[in-house]
C-alpha positions as CSV (number, residue, x, y, z in Angstrom):
1,M,5.7,-2.5,16.0
2,T,8.2,0.3,16.2
3,T,7.1,3.8,15.2
4,Y,9.7,6.0,13.7
5,D,9.6,9.8,13.5
6,C,10.7,11.5,10.3
7,Y,11.9,15.1,10.2
8,V,12.8,17.4,7.3
9,G,14.9,20.4,7.8
10,S,18.0,22.5,7.4
11,E,21.6,21.6,8.1
12,A,21.4,23.7,11.2
13,A,18.4,21.8,12.5
14,L,19.3,18.2,11.5
15,G,22.9,18.2,10.2
16,D,24.7,16.8,13.3
17,R,22.4,13.9,13.7
18,A,22.2,13.2,10.0
19,R,26.1,13.2,9.8
20,S,26.2,10.7,12.7
21,V,24.3,8.2,10.6
22,R,26.4,9.0,7.5
23,R,29.6,8.6,9.6
24,T,28.6,5.2,10.7
25,V,27.4,3.9,7.3
26,F,29.8,5.6,4.9
27,I,33.0,6.2,6.9
28,E,33.1,3.3,9.4
29,E,31.3,0.6,7.3
30,Q,32.3,1.5,3.8
31,G,35.7,3.2,4.3
32,V,34.8,6.5,2.6
33,S,37.2,9.2,3.7
34,E,35.9,11.8,6.1
35,A,37.0,14.6,3.7
36,E,34.9,13.1,0.9
37,E,31.8,12.3,2.9
38,M,31.6,15.5,5.0
39,D,31.6,17.9,2.1
40,D,30.6,21.5,1.8
41,K,27.1,20.8,0.5
42,D,25.3,20.1,3.8
43,G,24.6,23.8,4.3
44,V,22.7,24.2,1.1
45,A,20.8,20.9,1.3
46,T,17.5,19.9,2.9
47,H,18.0,16.9,5.2
48,V,15.7,14.1,6.0
49,L,16.2,12.2,9.3
50,V,14.4,9.2,10.7
51,I,14.6,8.8,14.5
52,D,14.0,5.7,16.7
53,D,13.2,7.1,20.1
54,S,16.0,9.6,20.3
55,K,18.5,7.7,18.0
56,P,19.1,8.9,14.5
57,V,18.8,5.8,12.3
58,A,18.3,6.9,8.6
59,T,19.0,9.9,6.6
60,A,19.3,11.5,3.1
61,R,19.8,15.0,1.8
62,L,18.4,16.8,-1.2
63,R,19.6,19.7,-3.3
64,L,18.0,21.4,-6.3
65,V,20.8,21.3,-8.8
66,E,18.7,22.8,-11.6
67,E,15.4,24.6,-11.4
68,T,13.4,21.4,-12.0
69,T,16.0,18.8,-11.0
70,A,16.6,17.5,-7.5
71,K,19.6,15.5,-6.5
72,V,19.2,13.0,-3.8
73,E,22.4,12.3,-1.9
74,R,23.8,10.6,1.2
75,V,21.0,8.0,1.6
76,A,21.9,5.9,4.6
77,V,20.3,3.5,7.0
78,L,22.1,2.1,10.0
79,A,22.7,-1.7,9.6
80,D,20.5,-2.7,12.5
81,Y,17.5,-0.9,10.9
82,R,17.9,-2.2,7.3
83,G,15.0,-4.2,6.0
84,E,12.4,-2.2,8.0
85,G,11.3,0.1,5.1
86,L,13.3,3.2,6.4
87,G,15.1,3.6,3.1
88,V,11.7,3.8,1.3
89,R,10.5,6.3,3.9
90,V,13.5,8.5,3.5
91,M,13.2,8.4,-0.3
92,D,9.4,9.2,-0.1
93,A,10.2,12.2,2.1
94,V,13.0,13.6,-0.2
95,E,10.8,13.1,-3.3
96,T,7.9,14.9,-1.6
97,V,10.2,17.9,-0.7
98,A,11.5,17.9,-4.3
99,D,8.0,17.9,-5.8
100,D,6.9,20.6,-3.4
101,R,9.8,22.8,-4.6
102,G,8.9,22.4,-8.2
103,A,11.2,19.6,-9.3
104,T,10.0,17.4,-12.1
105,E,12.9,15.0,-11.9
106,A,15.0,13.4,-9.2
107,K,18.5,12.1,-9.8
108,L,21.0,10.3,-7.7
109,H,24.3,8.4,-7.8
110,G,23.3,5.0,-6.5
111,Q,25.8,2.4,-5.3
112,T,25.5,-0.5,-7.8
113,R,25.0,-3.0,-4.9
114,V,21.7,-1.2,-4.1
115,R,20.6,-0.4,-7.6
116,G,17.6,-2.8,-7.3
117,F,16.3,-0.8,-4.4
118,Y,16.2,2.4,-6.4
119,E,14.8,0.6,-9.4
120,R,11.9,-0.7,-7.3
121,L,11.2,3.0,-6.4
122,G,11.0,3.9,-10.1
123,Y,14.6,5.1,-10.8
124,E,16.2,4.1,-14.1
125,A,20.0,3.9,-14.7
126,V,21.5,6.3,-17.2
127,G,25.0,6.0,-18.5
128,E,27.8,3.7,-17.5
129,E,28.9,2.5,-14.1
130,F,31.5,4.8,-12.5
131,E,33.5,5.0,-9.3
132,E,32.8,7.5,-6.5
133,A,34.6,7.4,-3.2
134,G,36.1,4.1,-4.3
135,I,32.7,2.5,-4.7
136,P,30.9,1.5,-8.0
137,H,27.9,3.7,-8.7
138,V,25.5,4.4,-11.5
139,E,23.5,7.6,-12.1
140,M,19.8,7.1,-11.9
141,V,16.8,9.3,-12.7
142,K,13.1,9.3,-11.9
143,P,10.3,11.6,-13.1
144,L,8.4,13.1,-10.3
145,D,4.6,13.4,-10.4
């Protein structure tokens, strides 16, 4: 069984490797523009990165958008690693960081095709479906313990 290392840190520490995963998943696979994907929020976010040996394979970022609300963004797992629980591991890590920083709620814009994944983690859809980066999304929220 493969053992993956999970890191939490700043854009300076993890940003380049996190962006490499996002580039593959969002830009190359899903056709999101580079300008839209590589926005100006990386520097103010906390990044989670999962590594297989020395290869970055999964990531997410987290920002406190209100004093008690954390926004989970850019959740991505490389195609060859999907189905191995890495998405759950990344989400556990960002929720732990959010909770440690005093957040009582996490929210995200989930692609509708993976809505069930987030629902299994306790997120509930709020509002109507909308388009972001040319992809259908829904806002989802979860209370944090």
